[in-house]
C-alpha positions in Angstrom: -31.1 -117.5 -246.0 -30.7 -121.1 -244.5 -27.1 -122.0 -243.3 -25.3 -125.4 -243.6 -22.1 -126.8 -241.9 -19.9 -129.0 -244.0 -18.0 -130.8 -241.1 -16.3 -133.5 -243.1 -13.9 -133.4 -246.1 -16.3 -133.2 -249.1 -15.5 -131.8 -252.5 -15.5 -128.1 -252.4 -17.7 -128.3 -255.4 -20.5 -128.8 -252.9 -19.8 -125.3 -251.5 -20.3 -123.8 -254.8 -23.6 -125.9 -255.3 -25.0 -124.6 -252.0 -24.3 -121.1 -252.7 -25.8 -121.2 -256.1 -29.0 -122.5 -254.8 -29.3 -119.7 -252.0 -27.8 -121.5 -249.0 -25.1 -120.0 -246.8 -22.3 -122.6 -246.1 -19.4 -123.0 -243.6 -16.7 -125.3 -245.0 -15.0 -127.0 -241.9 -13.7 -130.3 -243.2 -12.0 -131.2 -239.8 -14.6 -129.8 -237.6 -16.5 -133.3 -237.3 -13.7 -135.1 -235.5 -13.8 -132.5 -232.8 -17.1 -133.6 -230.8 -17.0 -130.9 -228.3 -16.5 -128.1 -230.9 -19.4 -129.5 -233.0 -21.7 -129.6 -230.2 -20.7 -125.9 -229.3 -21.6 -124.5 -232.9 -24.1 -127.0 -234.3 -27.0 -124.8 -233.0 -26.3 -122.1 -235.5 -27.0 -124.4 -238.5 -30.1 -125.4 -240.4 -28.3 -128.2 -242.2 -25.3 -130.6 -241.6 -23.5 -132.3 -244.4 -21.2 -135.1 -243.4 -19.3 -138.1 -244.6 -18.2 -140.7 -242.2 -16.0 -138.9 -239.7 -18.8 -136.7 -238.1 -20.9 -138.6 -235.5 -24.3 -137.0 -235.9 -25.8 -138.9 -232.9 -28.4 -137.9 -230.2 -26.4 -135.2 -228.4 -25.4 -133.3 -231.7 -29.0 -133.6 -232.8 -30.4 -132.3 -229.5 -27.7 -129.4 -229.7 -28.8 -128.6 -233.2 -31.9 -126.5 -232.1 -32.3 -125.1 -235.7 -31.4 -128.3 -237.5 -33.7 -129.3 -240.2 -31.7 -131.7 -242.3 -28.7 -134.1 -242.2 -27.1 -135.0 -245.4 -24.8 -138.1 -245.7 -22.5 -137.9 -248.8 -22.6 -141.7 -249.4 -24.8 -144.6 -248.6 -24.1 -145.8 -245.1 -25.6 -143.8 -242.2 -24.2 -145.8 -239.2 -22.8 -142.4 -238.1 -26.2 -140.8 -237.9 -28.8 -141.4 -235.1 -31.8 -141.7 -237.4 -34.5 -142.4 -234.6 -33.1 -139.2 -232.6 -33.3 -137.2 -235.9 -36.8 -138.3 -236.6 -38.0 -137.6 -233.0 -36.5 -134.0 -233.5 -38.1 -133.5 -237.0 -34.7 -133.6 -238.7 -34.7 -135.1 -242.3 -31.9 -137.5 -243.0 -30.7 -137.8 -246.6 -28.2 -139.8 -248.3 -26.8 -140.4 -251.7 -27.5 -144.1 -252.5 -26.3 -144.1 -256.1 -23.4 -141.9 -256.2 -20.6 -144.5 -255.5 -22.2 -147.6 -257.2 -19.7 -147.9 -260.0 -16.7 -147.1 -258.1 -17.4 -149.6 -255.3 -18.3 -152.3 -258.0 -14.9 -151.5 -259.6 -13.2 -151.9 -256.5 -14.6 -155.4 -256.0 -13.5 -156.5 -259.4 -10.0 -155.1 -258.7 -9.9 -156.9 -255.5 -10.7 -160.1 -257.2 -7.8 -159.7 -259.7 -5.5 -158.7 -256.9 -6.5 -161.8 -254.9 -6.4 -164.5 -257.6 -3.2 -163.2 -259.3 -1.4 -162.5 -256.1 -0.5 -159.0 -257.2 0.1 -157.4 -253.8 2.5 -160.1 -252.7 4.3 -160.0 -256.1 4.6 -156.4 -255.9 6.0 -156.3 -252.4 8.5 -159.1 -253.4 9.7 -157.3 -256.7 10.2 -153.9 -254.8 12.5 -155.8 -252.4 14.7 -156.9 -255.5 13.6 -160.5 -255.8 12.4 -162.2 -258.8 10.1 -165.0 -257.6 8.2 -165.9 -260.7 7.5 -169.4 -259.4 6.2 -168.2 -256.0 3.2 -166.3 -257.6 1.2 -168.9 -259.5 -2.2 -167.3 -259.9 -5.7 -168.4 -261.0 -7.5 -167.2 -264.2 -11.0 -165.7 -263.7 -12.0 -166.8 -267.4 -14.6 -169.6 -267.3 -14.7 -169.5 -263.4 -18.1 -169.0 -261.7 -18.7 -166.0 -259.7 -21.3 -166.1 -257.1 -22.8 -162.8 -256.5 -24.8 -162.5 -253.2 -27.0 -159.5 -253.4 -27.7 -158.4 -257.0 -29.0 -154.9 -256.5 -27.4 -151.6 -257.7 -23.9 -152.5 -256.8 -24.0 -156.4 -257.3 -25.6 -156.0 -260.7 -22.8 -153.8 -261.9 -20.2 -156.5 -260.5 -22.3 -159.1 -262.4 -22.1 -157.1 -265.7 -18.4 -156.6 -265.4 -17.9 -160.4 -264.6 -20.0 -161.5 -267.7 -17.7 -159.2 -269.8 -14.8 -161.0 -268.3 -16.5 -164.2 -269.7 -17.2 -165.7 -266.2 -20.2 -167.7 -265.4 -22.2 -165.6 -263.0 -24.7 -167.2 -260.4 -26.7 -164.7 -258.3 -28.6 -164.8 -255.0 -31.1 -162.2 -254.1 -34.5 -162.7 -252.8 -35.8 -159.8 -254.9 -34.1 -160.8 -258.0 -36.8 -162.1 -260.5 -35.9 -164.4 -263.5 -36.7 -161.7 -266.0 -34.1 -159.3 -264.5 -31.5 -162.3 -264.2 -31.9 -162.9 -267.8 -31.5 -159.3 -268.7 -28.4 -159.2 -266.5 -27.0 -162.5 -268.1 -26.8 -164.3 -264.8 -28.2 -167.4 -263.4 -30.6 -167.0 -260.3 -30.0 -169.6 -257.6 -30.7 -170.1 -253.9 -27.8 -169.5 -251.5 -26.9 -173.2 -251.0 -26.6 -173.7 -254.9 -24.4 -170.6 -255.2 -22.1 -171.6 -252.4 -21.7 -175.1 -253.6 -20.9 -174.0 -257.3 -19.0 -170.8 -256.9 -15.3 -170.6 -257.6 -15.4 -167.0 -256.1 -18.0 -165.5 -253.8 -18.5 -161.6 -253.5 -21.1 -160.2 -251.3 -23.1 -156.8 -252.0 -25.8 -156.8 -249.6 -26.5 -154.0 -246.8 -26.0 -155.2 -243.2 -29.5 -156.2 -241.9 -30.9 -158.5 -239.3 -31.4 -161.1 -242.2 -28.1 -160.5 -243.9 -25.8 -160.2 -240.8 -23.2 -163.1 -241.0 -24.5 -164.4 -244.1 -21.2 -165.9 -244.8 -21.3 -167.8 -241.6 -18.9 -170.6 -240.6 -21.7 -173.1 -241.8 -22.1 -171.2 -245.0 -18.4 -170.8 -245.6 -18.0 -174.6 -245.3 -20.4 -175.2 -248.2 -17.8 -173.5 -250.5 -15.8 -176.0 -252.6 -12.2 -176.6 -251.6 -10.0 -173.8 -253.0 -12.8 -171.0 -253.5 -12.1 -167.4 -252.9 -14.1 -164.9 -251.0 -14.6 -161.1 -251.5 -16.3 -158.5 -249.2 -16.4 -155.0 -250.3 -19.8 -154.3 -248.8 -20.2 -154.1 -245.1 -18.5 -155.6 -242.2 -20.4 -158.1 -240.4 -21.5 -159.9 -243.3 -18.7 -162.4 -243.1 -17.5 -164.4 -240.0 -14.0 -163.2 -239.9 -12.8 -165.9 -237.4 -14.3 -168.7 -239.4 -12.6 -167.2 -242.4 -9.3 -167.3 -240.7 -9.7 -170.9 -239.7 -10.7 -172.0 -243.2 -7.7 -170.1 -244.7 -5.3 -171.8 -242.4 -7.0 -175.2 -243.0 -6.7 -174.6 -246.8 -10.5 -175.0 -247.6 -10.5 -171.4 -248.6 -7.7 -170.3 -251.0 -7.9 -166.6 -250.6 -9.8 -163.5 -249.4 -10.1 -159.9 -250.5 -11.5 -157.7 -247.8 -12.2 -153.9 -248.0 -14.5 -153.9 -244.8 -14.2 -155.3 -241.4 -16.7 -155.8 -238.5 -14.7 -153.3 -236.4 -13.3 -150.3 -238.2 -10.9 -148.8 -238.3 -9.3 -152.2 -238.3 -5.7 -151.4 -237.1 -5.1 -154.8 -235.5 -6.7 -157.8 -236.9 -6.0 -161.7 -236.9 -6.1 -161.8 -240.8 -3.5 -159.0 -241.0 -0.2 -160.5 -242.2 -1.8 -163.5 -243.8 -0.4 -164.2 -247.2 -3.7 -165.3 -248.5 -5.6 -162.1 -247.8 -5.6 -158.9 -249.7 -6.9 -155.9 -247.4 -7.7 -152.2 -248.2 -8.9 -149.7 -245.6 -12.6 -149.3 -246.7 -11.6 -147.9 -250.2 -14.8 -148.9 -252.2 -16.0 -145.4 -252.6 -12.6 -143.6 -252.8 -12.2 -142.4 -256.2 -12.2 -138.8 -257.3 -15.3 -139.3 -259.5 -17.3 -140.9 -256.6 -16.4 -138.1 -254.1 -17.3 -135.4 -256.6 -20.6 -137.1 -257.3 -21.8 -137.6 -253.9 -20.7 -134.2 -252.8 -22.7 -132.6 -255.7 -25.8 -134.7 -255.0 -26.0 -134.2 -251.3 -25.5 -130.3 -251.8 -28.3 -130.2 -254.3 -30.8 -132.5 -252.2 -30.1 -130.4 -249.0 -30.5 -127.0 -250.9 -33.6 -128.1 -252.2 -35.2 -129.2 -249.2 -34.1 -126.0 -247.3 -35.1 -123.5 -250.0 -38.0 -125.3 -251.6 -39.2 -128.0 -249.3 -38.5 -130.8 -251.7 -37.4 -134.0 -250.1 -35.4 -136.7 -252.0 -33.5 -139.8 -250.9 -34.8 -139.3 -247.3 -34.5 -142.1 -244.9 -37.0 -141.0 -242.4 -39.4 -138.6 -244.1 -41.9 -139.0 -246.9 -42.0 -136.9 -250.1 -45.1 -135.0 -249.5 -46.0 -131.2 -249.5 -46.5 -129.3 -246.3 -50.2 -129.0 -247.1 -50.6 -132.7 -247.7 -48.7 -134.0 -244.7 -51.1 -133.8 -241.9 -53.8 -135.9 -243.8 -51.2 -138.3 -245.4 -49.2 -139.0 -242.2 -51.4 -141.7 -240.6 -52.2 -143.6 -244.2 -48.4 -143.4 -244.8 -47.8 -145.2 -241.5 -50.5 -147.8 -242.3 -49.1 -148.5 -245.9 -45.6 -148.9 -244.6 -46.7 -151.2 -241.7 -48.7 -153.4 -244.3 -45.8 -153.6 -246.4 -43.5 -154.5 -243.6 -45.9 -157.3 -242.7 -45.9 -158.7 -246.1 -42.1 -158.2 -246.5 -41.3 -160.1 -243.5 -43.5 -163.0 -244.6 -41.9 -163.2 -248.2 -38.8 -165.5 -248.6 -38.9 -165.9 -252.4 -38.2 -163.7 -255.4 -40.8 -160.9 -255.5 -42.5 -160.4 -259.0 -45.2 -157.8 -258.4 -46.5 -155.4 -255.5 -50.1 -154.2 -256.0 -51.6 -151.6 -253.9 -55.3 -151.3 -253.9 -56.9 -148.1 -252.5 -60.6 -148.1 -251.6 -63.1 -145.5 -250.4 -62.2 -141.8 -249.4 -58.4 -142.3 -249.6 -58.6 -142.5 -253.3 -58.9 -138.7 -253.5 -55.5 -138.4 -251.7 -52.0 -138.0 -253.3 -51.4 -141.8 -253.4 -47.7 -141.7 -254.7 -46.1 -141.5 -251.3 -48.5 -144.1 -249.9 -47.5 -146.7 -252.8 -43.8 -145.9 -252.1 -44.2 -146.3 -248.4 -46.0 -149.6 -249.0 -43.0 -150.8 -251.4 -40.4 -149.5 -248.9 -42.1 -151.6 -246.3 -42.1 -154.7 -248.4 -38.4 -154.3 -249.2 -37.0 -153.1 -245.9 -36.6 -156.4 -244.1 -33.9 -157.4 -246.5 -32.8 -153.8 -247.6 -32.2 -151.7 -244.6 -31.3 -148.5 -246.7 -34.5 -148.4 -248.6 -36.9 -145.4 -248.2 -40.0 -144.3 -249.7 -38.1 -142.1 -252.2 -35.7 -144.9 -253.6 -37.9 -147.9 -253.1 -39.7 -147.8 -256.5 -36.3 -147.5 -258.2 -34.7 -150.4 -256.2 -37.8 -152.5 -257.1 -37.6 -151.8 -260.6 -33.8 -152.6 -260.5 -34.7 -156.1 -259.3 -37.5 -156.5 -261.8 -40.4 -156.1 -259.5 -43.4 -154.5 -261.0 -45.5 -152.0 -259.0 -49.3 -151.6 -259.7 -51.7 -149.0 -258.2 -55.6 -149.6 -258.4 -58.1 -147.0 -257.0 -61.6 -147.8 -256.3 -64.0 -145.0 -255.1 -66.1 -147.4 -253.0 -65.1 -149.4 -249.9 -67.2 -152.4 -248.7 -67.1 -151.8 -245.0 -64.7 -149.0 -244.2 -64.5 -145.3 -245.3 -61.0 -146.0 -246.5 -58.9 -149.2 -246.8 -55.6 -150.2 -248.4 -55.1 -153.6 -249.7 -51.7 -154.9 -250.4 -51.1 -157.8 -252.8 -47.8 -159.4 -253.0 -46.9 -161.8 -255.8 -43.8 -163.9 -255.5 -42.5 -166.9 -257.4 -44.4 -169.4 -255.3 -47.4 -167.6 -253.9 -49.8 -164.6 -253.8 -50.2 -162.9 -250.5 -52.7 -160.3 -249.5 -53.0 -157.9 -246.3 -55.5 -155.2 -245.9 -55.7 -152.4 -243.4 -57.4 -149.1 -242.3 -57.4 -146.5 -239.6 -59.3 -146.9 -236.4 -59.0 -143.6 -234.4 -56.1 -142.6 -236.5 -54.1 -145.8 -235.7 -53.1 -148.4 -238.3 -55.2 -151.8 -238.1 -55.1 -155.1 -239.9 -58.4 -156.1 -241.0 -57.7 -158.9 -243.5 -54.9 -161.4 -244.1 -55.0 -163.9 -247.1 -58.7 -163.4 -247.3 -59.4 -164.1 -243.8 -61.0 -161.3 -241.8 -59.4 -160.3 -238.5 -58.9 -157.2 -236.6 -55.3 -156.6 -235.0 -53.2 -153.6 -234.1 -49.6 -153.4 -234.8 -47.2 -154.0 -231.9 -43.3 -153.8 -231.8 -43.0 -157.5 -231.5 -45.5 -160.0 -233.0 -45.8 -163.7 -233.8 -47.5 -164.7 -236.9 -48.8 -168.4 -237.2 -50.9 -170.2 -239.7 -52.5 -173.6 -238.6 -55.3 -176.1 -239.1 -58.2 -175.0 -237.2 -58.2 -177.9 -234.6 -58.9 -177.9 -230.9 -56.2 -177.3 -228.6 -54.1 -175.1 -230.8 -54.6 -171.9 -228.8 -53.8 -173.5 -225.5 -50.7 -175.1 -226.9 -49.5 -171.8 -228.4 -50.2 -170.0 -225.3 -48.4 -172.5 -223.1 -45.3 -172.5 -225.3 -45.1 -168.8 -225.0 -45.9 -168.9 -221.2 -43.2 -171.4 -220.7 -40.7 -169.1 -222.2 -41.6 -166.2 -220.0 -43.2 -164.4 -223.0 -46.0 -162.2 -222.0 -48.9 -161.8 -224.4 -50.2 -158.3 -225.1 -53.0 -159.2 -227.6 -54.0 -162.5 -229.3 -56.0 -162.1 -232.5 -57.4 -165.0 -234.5 -59.2 -165.5 -237.9 -60.1 -168.7 -239.9 -61.4 -169.6 -243.3 -64.1 -172.0 -242.1 -64.5 -174.5 -239.2 -61.7 -177.2 -239.5 -59.9 -175.2 -242.3 -57.1 -172.9 -242.3 -56.6 -170.4 -239.4 -54.2 -167.5 -238.6 -52.9 -166.1 -235.4 -51.4 -162.8 -234.8 -49.9 -162.4 -231.2 -48.6 -159.3 -229.8 -45.8 -159.9 -227.2 -43.6 -157.8 -225.0 -40.2 -158.9 -226.1 -38.5 -160.1 -229.3 -39.1 -163.8 -230.0 -36.0 -165.9 -229.8 -35.1 -168.5 -232.6 -35.4 -171.4 -230.0 -38.8 -170.3 -229.2 -39.7 -170.0 -232.8 -38.6 -173.4 -233.5 -40.7 -174.8 -230.6 -43.8 -173.0 -232.0 -43.3 -174.5 -235.5 -43.0 -177.8 -233.7 -46.5 -177.5 -232.3 -49.2 -179.9 -233.8 -51.3 -178.3 -236.6 -48.8 -175.4 -237.1 -47.9 -174.9 -240.9 -46.0 -171.5 -240.5 -44.6 -169.3 -237.7 -42.7 -166.1 -238.1 -41.4 -163.5 -235.8 -42.5 -160.1 -236.9 -41.0 -156.5 -235.7 -42.6 -153.2 -236.5 
């Protein structure tokens, strides 16, 4: 019988679920705070169920010699070393939808508390004062709410705001016009949202693209007297800039449930009468905690007893028999998706995956899910091959799968076609010696391996471009690993895909974009 350790405070309903499904369980809700004790006992367990207190980092994973799965009751997995788990063959699961409603409700509650000055009025009244004139609030009726990130939680917030008769403007690169109409919101770019919103609430994961999305520059674009809410992740908001703009009166108030450094026991915004602050309570309701506890117990038990994988952040949903043959194709599909996703800046409408040749005989569902996950992951770091199709559908993105028995030049090939609001982009790949390779981009034949750090450019096919690009990289001290080229025809459009040894800085990227004949330049990471 597999054995699971519950090392954080989960609803005890989870214990019952584990036992009902044939899993032995030890419920030790304070053990996760004792790092040394956790290290001493983890070797006895097949599974570890946690919330946020337990730090399942590399030493714990290394000590867990029998460990097969780590389950996070909730969304965020900052306390789990996913690369270490992957290297050790440990599946990492979370429950991405268990606390969506309660987090959205908290954002709405924070909005009312902020604009009606409820915490301040409450404190004053408890002190025996009766200061009606000191707490003049603001109505939300008829106001414009700007929702940054209109996925699972953001769409619930938007729905509640529409019910309050607010005008809702949403910014989300993956939100289609059709989905926006269904939600009753207006889709807009970020600058438009910031210029029009009376209240801004952010509901995105923390990724390289979303980090500091409410920067000093973006906060300055808000109209004077606007309000700001962050119940998503610390790091999305420039807290120092927010303080300055509150002091200057440019921003009227802020409601924060999350902070860049947590626990936030000492913060420059604490004590500010314009700020409502709570200690990361977004998921803190009885219903949400019960839901995520039951879900993680069900998922972990299903994996340990039957081998079923769901809501995994690092493992494909495939059977043991299929895994060896599918594994390299899963890697190819995900990398093709990541390539296209990093180049897509406007709203996605459709993702089509075309399989040609021998690959058409395989179980294609995990391959398509891997491709979709690759497309979405640059903006949504918590996406995985299990939840990627659901997330795509939530944003109104259609997914199509086409199978062709014959392949023109290869035994097997995957073609990925991305349709956005402004263009259609294609990229194709195959396996060479079991390793993923790109063989076509936008109809241009080329052969290129994937590397951790790459530069993608499109340019006019003119003499001197290759030398100018190489010189720019050389002057920046950037070592070139491979340099792959392709073109439509002589003097037409051309593509360069360059593998380099280090990440490309923003300054270097701007220099490349300024080179003669360059029409696009994007830094890629795989």
